[in-house]
Residue, then its C-alpha position, 0 to 999 in steps of 0.5 A: m753373649p754366649n748361651q749357657s752350653k757354650l760356657d760350660a764347653l769352654f770351662q770344661r775345655a779349660q779344666a784339661l789345661n794347667p792353671i796360669p798366672a793370673a793379674v787380678i786387678c783390684p779385686e776390692s768387691a766381693v763379686a770380683l773376689e770371689g771370681a778370682i777364687l772360684a777360677a783358682e779353685q777351678k784350677n783355671i788360673i794362679p791369681i795374683l791379687i794386686g791391690e791395697n791388701a787391707k781392703i782385698k783381706k777384708i773383703a775376703q773375711e767378709i765372704g768367709k774366704d781364706i786367701s793367704g795361699y795367693r800371692m798378693i802385690d799390695v799397691p794403692e788402687e791408681k797403681a795397681a794396673e801399672e804393677a800388674i804389667k811390670 
């Protein structure tokens, strides 16, 4: 596992780049959704949230985050990975 200084250097280098679209499959936990939001806030990714929209929106509300500006693809959990590779 990389040490913190290596991770910090990696994040610093990433901030010099343009954000890239990234499929975030089933961010149906606070940790997963917060990670995607943090990466978007740091301009590392443009998240595409794939999964059950109702669950994702509920978690966003619970953690106090606005995800209305993110693209969302509403599919059942078992189809999310398949949708991501389309």
